[in-house]
Structures are given as C-alpha cells and as structure tokens.
TORKOL-4160 file (C-alpha; in steps of 0.2 Angstrom, whole numbers, padded with zeros to 4 digits, m for minus):
213
<pt num="1" X="0500" Y="m0362" Z="0340"/>
<pt num="2" X="0495" Y="m0348" Z="0352"/>
<pt num="3" X="0507" Y="m0335" Z="0358"/>
<pt num="4" X="0497" Y="m0326" Z="0371"/>
<pt num="5" X="0484" Y="m0332" Z="0384"/>
<pt num="6" X="0473" Y="m0316" Z="0380"/>
<pt num="7" X="0456" Y="m0325" Z="0378"/>
<pt num="8" X="0457" Y="m0328" Z="0359"/>
<pt num="9" X="0465" Y="m0345" Z="0363"/>
<pt num="10" X="0447" Y="m0350" Z="0368"/>
<pt num="11" X="0440" Y="m0347" Z="0351"/>
<pt num="12" X="0445" Y="m0363" Z="0342"/>
<pt num="13" X="0433" Y="m0376" Z="0336"/>
<pt num="14" X="0434" Y="m0395" Z="0334"/>
<pt num="15" X="0441" Y="m0394" Z="0316"/>
<pt num="16" X="0458" Y="m0395" Z="0324"/>
<pt num="17" X="0468" Y="m0410" Z="0332"/>
<pt num="18" X="0478" Y="m0400" Z="0344"/>
<pt num="19" X="0483" Y="m0383" Z="0351"/>
<pt num="20" X="0500" Y="m0376" Z="0356"/>
<pt num="21" X="0502" Y="m0365" Z="0372"/>
<pt num="22" X="0517" Y="m0354" Z="0373"/>
<pt num="23" X="0527" Y="m0356" Z="0389"/>
<pt num="24" X="0533" Y="m0339" Z="0389"/>
<pt num="25" X="0518" Y="m0337" Z="0400"/>
<pt num="26" X="0515" Y="m0347" Z="0415"/>
<pt num="27" X="0506" Y="m0364" Z="0412"/>
<pt num="28" X="0492" Y="m0359" Z="0424"/>
<pt num="29" X="0488" Y="m0344" Z="0412"/>
<pt num="30" X="0483" Y="m0357" Z="0399"/>
<pt num="31" X="0469" Y="m0365" Z="0410"/>
<pt num="32" X="0455" Y="m0357" Z="0400"/>
<pt num="33" X="0462" Y="m0364" Z="0383"/>
<pt num="34" X="0465" Y="m0381" Z="0391"/>
<pt num="35" X="0448" Y="m0382" Z="0398"/>
<pt num="36" X="0440" Y="m0378" Z="0381"/>
<pt num="37" X="0452" Y="m0391" Z="0372"/>
<pt num="38" X="0447" Y="m0404" Z="0385"/>
<pt num="39" X="0428" Y="m0401" Z="0381"/>
<pt num="40" X="0431" Y="m0404" Z="0363"/>
<pt num="41" X="0443" Y="m0419" Z="0365"/>
<pt num="42" X="0458" Y="m0409" Z="0358"/>
<pt num="43" X="0476" Y="m0411" Z="0363"/>
<pt num="44" X="0486" Y="m0397" Z="0372"/>
<pt num="45" X="0504" Y="m0396" Z="0368"/>
<pt num="46" X="0516" Y="m0384" Z="0377"/>
<pt num="47" X="0529" Y="m0375" Z="0366"/>
<pt num="48" X="0542" Y="m0362" Z="0368"/>
<pt num="49" X="0556" Y="m0354" Z="0358"/>
<pt num="50" X="0572" Y="m0362" Z="0364"/>
<pt num="51" X="0585" Y="m0348" Z="0363"/>
<pt num="52" X="0586" Y="m0330" Z="0358"/>
<pt num="53" X="0605" Y="m0329" Z="0355"/>
<pt num="54" X="0604" Y="m0311" Z="0350"/>
<pt num="55" X="0597" Y="m0307" Z="0368"/>
<pt num="56" X="0612" Y="m0316" Z="0376"/>
<pt num="57" X="0603" Y="m0332" Z="0379"/>
<pt num="58" X="0614" Y="m0348" Z="0379"/>
<pt num="59" X="0613" Y="m0367" Z="0381"/>
<pt num="60" X="0608" Y="m0365" Z="0399"/>
<pt num="61" X="0593" Y="m0357" Z="0393"/>
<pt num="62" X="0589" Y="m0371" Z="0381"/>
<pt num="63" X="0591" Y="m0384" Z="0395"/>
<pt num="64" X="0579" Y="m0374" Z="0406"/>
<pt num="65" X="0566" Y="m0372" Z="0393"/>
<pt num="66" X="0567" Y="m0390" Z="0388"/>
<pt num="67" X="0565" Y="m0395" Z="0406"/>
<pt num="68" X="0550" Y="m0383" Z="0407"/>
<pt num="69" X="0542" Y="m0391" Z="0392"/>
<pt num="70" X="0544" Y="m0408" Z="0399"/>
<pt num="71" X="0538" Y="m0405" Z="0417"/>
<pt num="72" X="0523" Y="m0395" Z="0409"/>
<pt num="73" X="0518" Y="m0409" Z="0397"/>
<pt num="74" X="0519" Y="m0422" Z="0411"/>
<pt num="75" X="0508" Y="m0411" Z="0423"/>
<pt num="76" X="0496" Y="m0408" Z="0409"/>
<pt num="77" X="0494" Y="m0427" Z="0406"/>
<pt num="78" X="0499" Y="m0428" Z="0388"/>
<pt num="79" X="0518" Y="m0431" Z="0386"/>
<pt num="80" X="0521" Y="m0422" Z="0370"/>
<pt num="81" X="0531" Y="m0406" Z="0368"/>
<pt num="82" X="0535" Y="m0393" Z="0354"/>
<pt num="83" X="0552" Y="m0385" Z="0355"/>
<pt num="84" X="0554" Y="m0370" Z="0344"/>
<pt num="85" X="0571" Y="m0373" Z="0337"/>
<pt num="86" X="0576" Y="m0360" Z="0324"/>
<pt num="87" X="0593" Y="m0351" Z="0320"/>
<pt num="88" X="0600" Y="m0357" Z="0337"/>
<pt num="89" X="0603" Y="m0374" Z="0329"/>
<pt num="90" X="0618" Y="m0366" Z="0320"/>
<pt num="91" X="0626" Y="m0362" Z="0337"/>
<pt num="92" X="0619" Y="m0376" Z="0348"/>
<pt num="93" X="0617" Y="m0391" Z="0336"/>
<pt num="94" X="0605" Y="m0405" Z="0337"/>
<pt num="95" X="0617" Y="m0417" Z="0344"/>
<pt num="96" X="0619" Y="m0406" Z="0360"/>
<pt num="97" X="0601" Y="m0403" Z="0361"/>
<pt num="98" X="0597" Y="m0422" Z="0359"/>
<pt num="99" X="0610" Y="m0427" Z="0371"/>
<pt num="100" X="0602" Y="m0416" Z="0385"/>
<pt num="101" X="0584" Y="m0420" Z="0380"/>
<pt num="102" X="0585" Y="m0439" Z="0377"/>
<pt num="103" X="0601" Y="m0442" Z="0387"/>
<pt num="104" X="0603" Y="m0432" Z="0403"/>
<pt num="105" X="0584" Y="m0428" Z="0405"/>
<pt num="106" X="0579" Y="m0445" Z="0399"/>
<pt num="107" X="0563" Y="m0438" Z="0390"/>
<pt num="108" X="0552" Y="m0453" Z="0384"/>
<pt num="109" X="0538" Y="m0443" Z="0377"/>
<pt num="110" X="0534" Y="m0437" Z="0360"/>
<pt num="111" X="0543" Y="m0422" Z="0352"/>
<pt num="112" X="0539" Y="m0411" Z="0337"/>
<pt num="113" X="0552" Y="m0398" Z="0332"/>
<pt num="114" X="0545" Y="m0381" Z="0325"/>
<pt num="115" X="0559" Y="m0376" Z="0313"/>
<pt num="116" X="0563" Y="m0363" Z="0300"/>
<pt num="117" X="0556" Y="m0367" Z="0283"/>
<pt num="118" X="0573" Y="m0371" Z="0275"/>
<pt num="119" X="0583" Y="m0380" Z="0287"/>
<pt num="120" X="0601" Y="m0374" Z="0288"/>
<pt num="121" X="0612" Y="m0383" Z="0275"/>
<pt num="122" X="0627" Y="m0384" Z="0287"/>
<pt num="123" X="0618" Y="m0392" Z="0302"/>
<pt num="124" X="0617" Y="m0410" Z="0305"/>
<pt num="125" X="0599" Y="m0414" Z="0310"/>
<pt num="126" X="0601" Y="m0433" Z="0311"/>
<pt num="127" X="0602" Y="m0434" Z="0330"/>
<pt num="128" X="0584" Y="m0429" Z="0330"/>
<pt num="129" X="0578" Y="m0434" Z="0313"/>
<pt num="130" X="0584" Y="m0452" Z="0316"/>
<pt num="131" X="0572" Y="m0454" Z="0331"/>
<pt num="132" X="0558" Y="m0451" Z="0319"/>
<pt num="133" X="0554" Y="m0435" Z="0327"/>
<pt num="134" X="0543" Y="m0424" Z="0316"/>
<pt num="135" X="0548" Y="m0407" Z="0309"/>
<pt num="136" X="0535" Y="m0393" Z="0308"/>
<pt num="137" X="0542" Y="m0381" Z="0295"/>
<pt num="138" X="0537" Y="m0363" Z="0297"/>
<pt num="139" X="0529" Y="m0358" Z="0281"/>
<pt num="140" X="0530" Y="m0339" Z="0284"/>
<pt num="141" X="0530" Y="m0330" Z="0268"/>
<pt num="142" X="0532" Y="m0313" Z="0276"/>
<pt num="143" X="0548" Y="m0318" Z="0285"/>
<pt num="144" X="0554" Y="m0328" Z="0270"/>
<pt num="145" X="0550" Y="m0314" Z="0258"/>
<pt num="146" X="0540" Y="m0324" Z="0247"/>
<pt num="147" X="0525" Y="m0318" Z="0236"/>
<pt num="148" X="0508" Y="m0320" Z="0244"/>
<pt num="149" X="0504" Y="m0331" Z="0229"/>
<pt num="150" X="0497" Y="m0349" Z="0230"/>
<pt num="151" X="0508" Y="m0356" Z="0216"/>
<pt num="152" X="0524" Y="m0347" Z="0223"/>
<pt num="153" X="0521" Y="m0353" Z="0241"/>
<pt num="154" X="0517" Y="m0371" Z="0235"/>
<pt num="155" X="0533" Y="m0372" Z="0225"/>
<pt num="156" X="0544" Y="m0365" Z="0239"/>
<pt num="157" X="0535" Y="m0375" Z="0252"/>
<pt num="158" X="0538" Y="m0391" Z="0242"/>
<pt num="159" X="0557" Y="m0387" Z="0240"/>
<pt num="160" X="0558" Y="m0385" Z="0259"/>
<pt num="161" X="0548" Y="m0401" Z="0263"/>
<pt num="162" X="0559" Y="m0410" Z="0251"/>
<pt num="163" X="0575" Y="m0403" Z="0259"/>
<pt num="164" X="0569" Y="m0408" Z="0276"/>
<pt num="165" X="0565" Y="m0426" Z="0271"/>
<pt num="166" X="0579" Y="m0430" Z="0259"/>
<pt num="167" X="0593" Y="m0420" Z="0264"/>
<pt num="168" X="0590" Y="m0419" Z="0283"/>
<pt num="169" X="0582" Y="m0436" Z="0286"/>
<pt num="170" X="0565" Y="m0431" Z="0294"/>
<pt num="171" X="0553" Y="m0445" Z="0291"/>
<pt num="172" X="0538" Y="m0434" Z="0295"/>
<pt num="173" X="0537" Y="m0416" Z="0289"/>
<pt num="174" X="0522" Y="m0405" Z="0293"/>
<pt num="175" X="0520" Y="m0386" Z="0290"/>
<pt num="176" X="0515" Y="m0371" Z="0300"/>
<pt num="177" X="0506" Y="m0358" Z="0290"/>
<pt num="178" X="0508" Y="m0339" Z="0294"/>
<pt num="179" X="0492" Y="m0330" Z="0299"/>
<pt num="180" X="0499" Y="m0313" Z="0303"/>
<pt num="181" X="0500" Y="m0298" Z="0291"/>
<pt num="182" X="0482" Y="m0301" Z="0286"/>
<pt num="183" X="0487" Y="m0316" Z="0275"/>
<pt num="184" X="0473" Y="m0326" Z="0267"/>
<pt num="185" X="0471" Y="m0345" Z="0269"/>
<pt num="186" X="0468" Y="m0346" Z="0251"/>
<pt num="187" X="0486" Y="m0344" Z="0247"/>
<pt num="188" X="0490" Y="m0361" Z="0256"/>
<pt num="189" X="0485" Y="m0379" Z="0253"/>
<pt num="190" X="0473" Y="m0381" Z="0268"/>
<pt num="191" X="0464" Y="m0396" Z="0261"/>
<pt num="192" X="0478" Y="m0409" Z="0257"/>
<pt num="193" X="0493" Y="m0404" Z="0268"/>
<pt num="194" X="0495" Y="m0408" Z="0287"/>
<pt num="195" X="0497" Y="m0391" Z="0294"/>
<pt num="196" X="0496" Y="m0380" Z="0310"/>
<pt num="197" X="0495" Y="m0361" Z="0310"/>
<pt num="198" X="0505" Y="m0347" Z="0319"/>
<pt num="199" X="0498" Y="m0338" Z="0327"/>
<pt num="200" X="0481" Y="m0345" Z="0331"/>
<pt num="201" X="0477" Y="m0329" Z="0341"/>
<pt num="202" X="0473" Y="m0320" Z="0325"/>
<pt num="203" X="0459" Y="m0332" Z="0319"/>
<pt num="204" X="0442" Y="m0327" Z="0325"/>
<pt num="205" X="0428" Y="m0338" Z="0331"/>
<pt num="206" X="0419" Y="m0344" Z="0316"/>
<pt num="207" X="0435" Y="m0343" Z="0305"/>
<pt num="208" X="0443" Y="m0359" Z="0309"/>
<pt num="209" X="0435" Y="m0369" Z="0295"/>
<pt num="210" X="0444" Y="m0357" Z="0282"/>
<pt num="211" X="0460" Y="m0364" Z="0289"/>
<pt num="212" X="0457" Y="m0382" Z="0292"/>
<pt num="213" X="0443" Y="m0389" Z="0280"/>
C-alpha cells in the first residue's frame, strides 16, 4: 500500500499480487505506478482513510470518499476498493457504512477493509463480515506498542486474527505489515501468511523479495 505518488511507487517487482494507491492524491497522479503494474500484470486498488474524526470529518466525508473509491476503481477497470476504516468505526458503525456502500450507492464490486489490528470489542462488524468481505488487519508494532520480536508479534497477530475471525465473523483475514520505523521483515511471517505492507514507499527497488518471498 503506497501513500504518496513520489516515484517510489514504481519500484515494486512482480513478487506481489496488487498495489494500493492512496486517493488523498488525485487518481491521475498514480499514472506511473499504474503503468508499471500493468506491465507486470499486477492489480491496482484505490484506497483511502474514510474519516479523521479528530479533524472534524464526519459521515458526509465517509460517503464522499466511498464514492471516490468506487468511481476510481470503475475508471481503472478493476472494481475492487480498500476503505481504510479504523477508530471511526466506533462512531460511524459498519451498519451505516454498509447501508451507504451496498444500499444507496449499490456497489457491486469487491471490498477489502483495512482495519485496526484488534477490532473494537463494542462494534458489530457483521454488516460487512457477513458479506464475506475480507479484513486486512494493520499489524503495526510501533503503533500497537509491541516489541520488535518475531515471537511476540506472531502471538499478538494470532490473537488479533482469531478475534477478527471468531468474534467478529470475518471469513477471510489478511494482515498488513508495518515497514516504517526501520523495522526488519525478519520480525514477521513473510513466507506462510497472506500479507501486504504499509507503506510500500519505504521498500527500495531490489528489496521486495525480502518482504514477499
């Protein structure tokens, strides 16, 4: 998942199956990354954070950003989106978001939800998990204040995945590994677990195989 169209988004190699492009930037600014992805047969998925409540954003923002995701995915010719849906789920619950996305907007493409590692206990995710939408848990040791240690991260990630599957009903659960803060891929299970990375901008050309093989 790339955050900024700064040229680093053209460094990826064909070890990966898809790239995510942040729509905080205009879709046209991702033309270079999209061209490289097309040359390698890699899917391109638009993503965006749905709402920053602390900045005064609200449900109107969520609707606008979902609409932007849908229109961009359709224009890019691959109807799949990744809404980044974090603590705002406690204020604007999955039922209201799903009602807009699948009801009013009548989205008929694929949706993957980028979420906190531990889904909030008091939030009912069934309006999206019951649709078989996947959750992509943010395994960000720095943000979660976990030790940069393989065994610690594996244990805590396992707890988060179990919680998402068993308690919150997500049939498919993937993970997104933190790359920032100079963290090494050696602290993650990069061989056996389906994963993405955040942010891909920090992975240099020639380093992708350390994260995806």
